[in-house]
C-alpha positions in Angstrom: 51.4 10.4 -60.9 52.1 14.1 -61.0 54.2 15.6 -58.2 52.8 18.2 -55.9 54.0 20.1 -52.9 52.4 19.3 -49.6 50.3 22.2 -48.3 50.1 23.8 -51.8 46.8 23.8 -53.5 47.2 22.4 -57.0 45.8 24.2 -60.1 43.8 21.1 -61.2 42.4 18.1 -59.6 44.5 15.8 -61.8 47.6 16.6 -59.6 45.8 15.2 -56.5 46.9 11.5 -56.0 44.0 9.0 -56.2 43.2 6.6 -53.5 44.6 3.8 -55.6 47.9 5.7 -56.2 48.2 6.4 -52.5 47.8 2.7 -51.6 50.3 1.7 -54.3 53.0 4.0 -53.0 52.2 3.1 -49.4 52.4 -0.6 -50.2 55.7 -0.1 -52.0 57.0 1.7 -49.0 56.0 -1.1 -46.6 57.6 -3.6 -49.0 60.8 -1.6 -49.0 60.7 -1.5 -45.2 60.3 -5.3 -45.1 63.1 -5.8 -47.6 65.4 -3.5 -45.6 64.6 -5.4 -42.4 65.5 -8.7 -44.2 68.8 -7.2 -45.4 69.5 -5.8 -42.0 68.9 -9.2 -40.4 71.2 -11.0 -42.9 73.9 -8.4 -42.5 74.2 -9.2 -38.8 75.3 -12.8 -39.5 78.9 -13.5 -38.2 79.7 -16.4 -40.6 83.4 -17.0 -40.7 83.5 -20.4 -42.5 80.9 -22.8 -44.0 78.5 -23.9 -41.4 77.5 -27.6 -40.8 74.6 -26.7 -38.5 71.9 -24.1 -38.9 70.2 -24.3 -35.5 70.7 -25.7 -32.0 68.5 -27.7 -29.6 70.1 -27.9 -26.2 68.8 -30.2 -23.4 69.9 -29.2 -20.0 69.6 -31.6 -17.0 70.0 -29.5 -13.8 71.0 -31.1 -10.6 74.1 -33.0 -11.6 73.6 -36.2 -13.7 75.8 -39.1 -12.5 78.3 -40.0 -15.2 79.1 -43.4 -13.7 75.4 -44.4 -13.8 74.8 -43.3 -17.3 77.5 -42.9 -20.0 80.9 -43.5 -18.3 81.4 -47.2 -17.8 83.9 -48.1 -15.0 84.6 -51.8 -14.6 87.2 -51.0 -11.9 84.5 -49.4 -9.8 82.6 -52.6 -9.9 85.7 -54.6 -8.7 86.1 -52.2 -5.8 82.4 -52.2 -4.8 82.1 -51.8 -1.0 85.7 -50.9 -0.4 86.5 -47.5 1.1 86.8 -44.9 -1.7 89.4 -42.9 0.3 91.2 -45.3 2.7 93.5 -42.5 4.0 90.6 -40.2 4.9 92.2 -37.2 3.2 89.4 -36.3 0.7 86.4 -34.1 1.3 83.6 -34.3 -1.2 81.3 -31.3 -1.7 79.0 -31.9 1.2 80.3 -35.2 2.8 83.2 -37.4 3.4 83.7 -40.2 0.8 81.9 -43.4 1.5 82.5 -46.8 -0.1 83.0 -47.3 -3.8 79.6 -47.5 -5.4 79.4 -48.9 -8.9 76.5 -48.1 -11.2 73.0 -48.9 -10.1 72.3 -50.0 -13.7 74.0 -52.5 -15.8 76.2 -51.2 -18.7 76.0 -52.7 -22.1 77.5 -52.1 -25.5 75.2 -50.8 -28.3 75.1 -50.1 -32.0 77.8 -50.7 -34.6 80.1 -48.4 -32.6 79.9 -50.7 -29.5 79.7 -47.7 -27.1 78.8 -48.4 -23.5 75.6 -47.0 -22.0 73.7 -48.0 -18.9 70.3 -49.7 -18.9 68.9 -46.4 -17.7 68.5 -45.4 -21.3 67.1 -48.3 -23.4 65.5 -46.0 -26.1 68.5 -43.6 -26.3 70.8 -46.6 -26.7 69.2 -47.3 -30.1 70.5 -43.8 -31.2 74.1 -44.4 -29.9 75.7 -44.3 -33.4 74.5 -40.7 -33.8 76.0 -39.6 -30.5 79.4 -38.2 -29.6 80.1 -38.4 -25.9 82.5 -36.0 -24.1 83.4 -38.1 -21.1 86.0 -35.6 -19.7 83.8 -32.6 -18.9 84.5 -30.8 -15.7 83.5 -27.5 -14.0 85.1 -24.8 -11.8 82.4 -25.2 -9.1 80.2 -27.8 -7.4 77.5 -25.2 -6.5 74.3 -25.7 -8.6 73.7 -22.0 -9.5 77.2 -21.0 -10.5 77.8 -24.3 -12.3 74.6 -23.8 -14.3 75.7 -20.3 -15.1 79.1 -21.6 -16.2 77.6 -24.2 -18.6 75.2 -21.6 -20.0 77.3 -18.5 -20.2 80.9 -19.5 -19.6 81.1 -17.7 -16.3 80.3 -18.7 -12.7 79.0 -15.3 -11.9 75.5 -14.1 -13.0 75.1 -11.3 -15.6 76.9 -12.7 -18.6 75.1 -13.5 -21.9 74.0 -17.1 -22.4 75.1 -19.3 -25.3 71.7 -18.9 -27.0 72.0 -15.1 -26.7 75.5 -15.1 -28.3 74.3 -17.4 -31.1 71.3 -15.2 -32.0 73.5 -12.0 -31.6 75.9 -13.5 -34.1 73.5 -15.2 -36.5 70.1 -13.6 -36.1 67.0 -15.5 -36.8 65.3 -17.3 -39.8 61.9 -16.8 -38.2 59.9 -13.6 -38.8 57.0 -14.4 -36.5 58.8 -16.3 -33.7 61.6 -15.4 -31.4 65.2 -16.3 -32.4 65.9 -17.9 -28.9 63.3 -19.9 -27.0 63.5 -21.6 -23.7 61.2 -24.4 -22.5 61.5 -24.6 -18.7 60.5 -27.7 -16.9 56.8 -27.6 -16.0 57.8 -28.0 -12.3 59.6 -24.7 -12.2 62.7 -22.8 -13.1 66.3 -24.3 -12.8 68.9 -23.2 -10.2 69.7 -19.6 -10.9 66.3 -19.0 -12.6 66.0 -16.9 -15.7 69.6 -15.6 -15.5 70.6 -18.9 -17.2 69.1 -17.6 -20.5 69.6 -13.8 -20.1 71.3 -11.6 -22.6 73.7 -10.0 -20.0 75.4 -7.0 -21.6 74.3 -7.9 -25.1 71.4 -5.9 -26.5 68.3 -7.0 -24.5 66.5 -8.3 -27.6 68.8 -11.3 -27.5 67.5 -12.8 -24.3 65.3 -15.8 -24.6 61.5 -16.0 -24.7 59.9 -18.5 -22.4 57.2 -20.7 -23.7 54.7 -22.5 -21.5 54.3 -26.0 -23.0 51.3 -27.1 -21.0 48.8 -24.5 -22.3 48.7 -24.1 -26.1 46.1 -21.4 -25.8 48.3 -19.2 -23.7 51.9 -20.2 -24.5 53.4 -16.9 -23.3 52.4 -15.1 -20.2 50.2 -12.1 -20.9 50.4 -12.7 -24.6 46.6 -12.0 -25.0 44.7 -9.2 -23.3 42.2 -10.3 -20.6 38.8 -11.1 -22.1 37.1 -8.4 -20.1 39.2 -5.8 -22.0 39.2 -7.6 -25.4 35.5 -7.9 -25.8 34.5 -10.6 -28.3 38.0 -10.8 -29.8 41.3 -11.5 -28.1 43.1 -9.7 -31.0 44.2 -6.1 -30.4 42.8 -3.5 -32.8 45.5 -2.8 -35.5 44.9 0.9 -35.3 45.6 0.8 -31.6 48.8 -1.1 -32.2 49.9 1.4 -34.9 49.2 4.3 -32.6 51.1 2.6 -29.7 54.0 2.0 -32.0 54.2 5.6 -33.0 54.2 6.7 -29.3 56.9 4.1 -28.5 59.1 5.2 -31.3 58.7 8.9 -30.4 59.7 8.1 -26.9 62.7 6.0 -28.0 64.1 8.7 -30.3 65.5 10.6 -27.3 66.8 7.4 -25.7 68.9 5.8 -28.5 71.4 4.1 -26.2 68.7 2.3 -24.1 68.8 -1.2 -25.6 66.2 -2.4 -23.0 63.7 0.1 -24.3 64.4 -0.9 -27.9 64.1 -4.5 -27.0 60.8 -3.9 -25.2 59.4 -2.1 -28.2 60.5 -5.0 -30.5 59.0 -7.4 -28.0 55.6 -5.7 -28.2 55.8 -5.8 -32.0 56.8 -9.5 -31.8 53.9 -10.1 -29.4 51.4 -8.9 -31.9 52.7 -11.4 -34.4 53.0 -14.1 -31.8 49.3 -13.9 -31.1 48.9 -15.8 -34.4 52.1 -17.8 -34.6 52.6 -19.0 -31.0 49.3 -20.9 -30.5 49.9 -22.6 -33.8 53.4 -23.7 -33.1 52.6 -24.9 -29.6 49.6 -26.9 -30.6 51.2 -30.3 -31.0 47.8 -31.9 -31.6 48.4 -30.9 -35.2 51.0 -33.6 -35.4 50.2 -37.1 -36.6 49.2 -39.7 -34.1 52.3 -41.6 -34.9 54.5 -38.6 -34.0 52.6 -38.0 -30.8 53.0 -41.6 -29.9 56.7 -41.4 -30.6 57.1 -38.7 -28.0 54.6 -40.4 -25.7 53.1 -37.0 -24.8 50.1 -38.5 -23.0 52.3 -40.3 -20.4 51.7 -38.8 -17.0 55.4 -38.7 -16.1 57.5 -38.6 -19.2 54.8 -36.9 -21.4 55.5 -33.3 -20.4 59.2 -33.5 -21.4 58.2 -35.4 -24.6 55.9 -32.5 -25.4 58.8 -30.1 -24.9 61.0 -32.1 -27.3 58.3 -32.2 -29.9 57.7 -28.5 -29.5 61.5 -27.9 -29.9 61.4 -29.7 -33.3 58.4 -27.6 -34.4 60.1 -24.4 -33.4 63.4 -25.1 -35.2 61.4 -26.3 -38.2 59.9 -22.8 -38.4 63.2 -21.0 -38.2 63.9 -20.5 -34.5 67.7 -20.5 -34.2 68.2 -21.8 -30.6 65.9 -23.8 -28.4 66.8 -24.8 -24.8 64.8 -27.5 -23.0 65.1 -28.1 -19.3 64.8 -31.6 -17.9 64.4 -30.8 -14.2 63.8 -27.7 -12.1 65.1 -26.2 -8.9 65.3 -28.3 -5.7 62.4 -28.3 -3.3 61.9 -29.6 0.2 59.3 -32.1 -1.1 61.6 -34.9 -2.1 58.8 -37.0 -3.4 58.5 -34.6 -6.3 62.0 -35.5 -7.5 62.6 -31.9 -8.8 65.8 -32.8 -10.7 68.9 -35.0 -10.9 70.4 -34.0 -7.6 70.6 -37.4 -6.0 72.2 -37.0 -2.6 69.9 -39.4 -0.9 68.7 -42.0 -3.4 70.2 -42.3 -6.9 67.9 -45.2 -7.9 64.8 -43.1 -7.0 65.9 -39.8 -8.6 67.9 -41.0 -11.6 65.4 -43.8 -12.2 62.7 -41.2 -12.6 64.6 -38.6 -14.6 66.3 -41.3 -16.7 63.0 -42.5 -18.1 61.9 -38.9 -18.8 65.1 -38.0 -20.7 65.3 -41.4 -22.4 61.8 -41.0 -23.9 62.0 -37.4 -25.0 65.6 -37.3 -26.3 65.4 -40.5 -28.3 62.1 -39.4 -29.9 63.7 -36.0 -30.8 66.7 -37.6 -32.5 64.6 -40.1 -34.4 62.0 -37.4 -35.4 64.7 -35.0 -36.6 66.2 -37.8 -38.7 62.9 -38.7 -40.2 62.3 -35.0 -41.0 65.7 -34.8 -42.7 66.7 -32.1 -40.1 69.3 -33.9 -38.0 72.1 -33.3 -40.4 71.9 -29.5 -39.9 70.4 -29.4 -36.4 73.0 -29.6 -33.6 71.6 -31.4 -30.5 73.4 -31.0 -27.2 72.6 -32.7 -23.9 74.5 -31.6 -20.8 74.3 -31.2 -17.0 76.2 -28.7 -14.8 78.5 -31.3 -13.1 78.6 -35.0 -12.3 78.4 -37.1 -9.1 80.9 -39.0 -7.0 81.8 -42.6 -7.5 81.9 -43.0 -3.7 78.5 -43.4 -1.9 76.9 -40.7 0.2 74.3 -41.0 3.0 73.8 -43.3 5.9 72.6 -46.1 3.7 75.0 -45.3 0.9 72.2 -44.8 -1.6 73.1 -41.3 -2.8 76.0 -39.5 -4.5 77.5 -36.2 -3.7 78.4 -33.4 -6.2 81.5 -33.9 -8.4 82.8 -30.9 -10.4 85.8 -33.0 -11.6 83.9 -35.2 -14.0 80.7 -35.5 -16.0 79.5 -36.4 -19.5 77.9 -34.3 -22.2 76.8 -35.7 -25.6 76.1 -34.1 -29.0 74.4 -35.3 -32.2 73.6 -34.1 -35.7 74.8 -30.8 -37.1 78.2 -32.0 -38.3 78.9 -34.3 -35.3 80.7 -37.5 -35.9 78.4 -40.0 -34.2 79.3 -43.3 -32.5 82.4 -42.1 -30.6 83.6 -40.9 -27.3 86.2 -38.2 -26.5 88.3 -37.8 -23.4 88.2 -40.0 -20.3 88.1 -40.0 -16.5 90.3 -42.1 -14.2 89.5 -45.7 -13.5 86.9 -44.9 -11.0 85.2 -42.0 -12.8 86.3 -39.5 -10.1 88.3 -37.0 -12.2 88.8 -36.1 -15.9 92.3 -37.2 -16.8 92.4 -37.5 -20.6 91.6 -34.4 -22.7 90.0 -32.5 -19.8 87.2 -30.4 -21.3 85.5 -27.3 -20.0 82.3 -25.6 -21.2 84.5 -23.2 -23.2 85.5 -26.1 -25.5 81.9 -27.3 -25.9 80.8 -23.7 -26.7 83.7 -23.2 -29.2 82.8 -26.4 -31.0 79.1 -25.6 -31.2 79.9 -22.1 -32.6 82.3 -23.6 -35.1 79.6 -26.0 -36.4 77.4 -23.0 -36.8 80.1 -21.3 -39.0 81.3 -19.0 -36.3 84.9 -18.5 -35.0 84.5 -18.3 -31.2 87.4 -15.9 -30.9 85.8 -13.5 -33.4 82.3 -13.3 -32.0 82.9 -10.5 -29.5 81.1 -7.6 -27.8 82.8 -4.6 -26.3 81.8 -4.1 -22.7 83.5 -2.2 -19.9 86.7 -1.9 -21.7 86.9 -5.5 -22.7 86.1 -7.4 -25.9 84.0 -10.0 -24.3 83.1 -13.4 -25.8 81.3 -16.6 -24.9 84.5 -18.5 -24.3 86.2 -15.7 -22.3 89.9 -16.2 -23.1 89.7 -20.0 -23.3 88.3 -22.7 -25.5 89.3 -24.8 -28.4 87.3 -26.6 -31.1 87.1 -30.4 -30.5 88.0 -31.5 -34.0 87.9 -35.1 -33.1 84.1 -35.2 -32.7 83.4 -33.3 -36.0 82.5 -35.3 -39.0 
């Protein structure tokens, strides 16, 4: 094609580019832009050593799961059943004075080739025990739900710091072009204690905050993703020319506001939304899965089905390149106790843990088995945690509940380079306090980043005069649980 100067009338018509030439050049330009975007995405990766995991699925159980009723077997607690937990009367629990020693409400048994102990609360998950690594010595700095959830998610008890998912996507980017890098699946009953701050980006660029997906409505998985039908006419898809014009206006507006990351993130969110109109309904439509897979997750069960659907959706998301998926098994407390909003069992452990145990048991075991069948467990890190544990002494007039316990709880990990069939750390003989290899969220976060190929001390962001990081100034990699 001959060159010509814009605005100059050529001497002959042969100098005027044909429609075919114009489309060829334009197409090449779009291809170059796409290639540049791919290179830019890859160049942001903070890989410091070979990674054993490519992606993360985190299950969060808000409310405070009882370690002595689930994964931390304490025979001495059984021996002292009914005896005063604090004979001298010197202790004060979070919201009560200690009652009598209360052993597990469920029988503990050994499972798998590893012979690890688990309670009968999790019969299905027990069949996966040789894939699990338990950290029995977890503890927190606070026994308040909101701050403790913030700490487990962000490393800080105060709100406003980036979540683990935000740090991971900030460091590694995404493998998905038409889906967000970080997705959160809240419990259908509502948001967890602290709300959306749990998965916020804090001071990181706003584009790294999570996208919430609604699992119960495949046709509208993201709020306001589609325009109202009265504005969209016969089609719910937005006119491409309208989108292109809107993008031009947004970019023009953004040129004079280069330091506003929220504006940049909003523009990218709108651009992503256009792609999500096609990709989101497909990925959230679990009816596309085989009947055997749907049965595995028991998605039609009225109680455990919603969480099973979330776990299946998490697998579908990471299968399509989403980097970090967080699933919530429980919501914020409500006054309607019969709803059993989460694991916060002050009044009745059997009622509350009995309900949520069956929910978690079904979904988590199905997720692990499905990932293994798909050949994905070996490079998908699965984490299950809560914000703190519960007391081994009974609470309440009838002694049926358990108070908050920041001194001890259990988290477990599987896949993605984890050495399964083992436990790390230990609590005292009653399960009251972590005494062997006490472990904070900093160590769990450092280990997860390490498995993703990231040195937690090197993944930083300069903010208010400080090089901030997920692990603050703490954390060590738990080498003992790494394969």
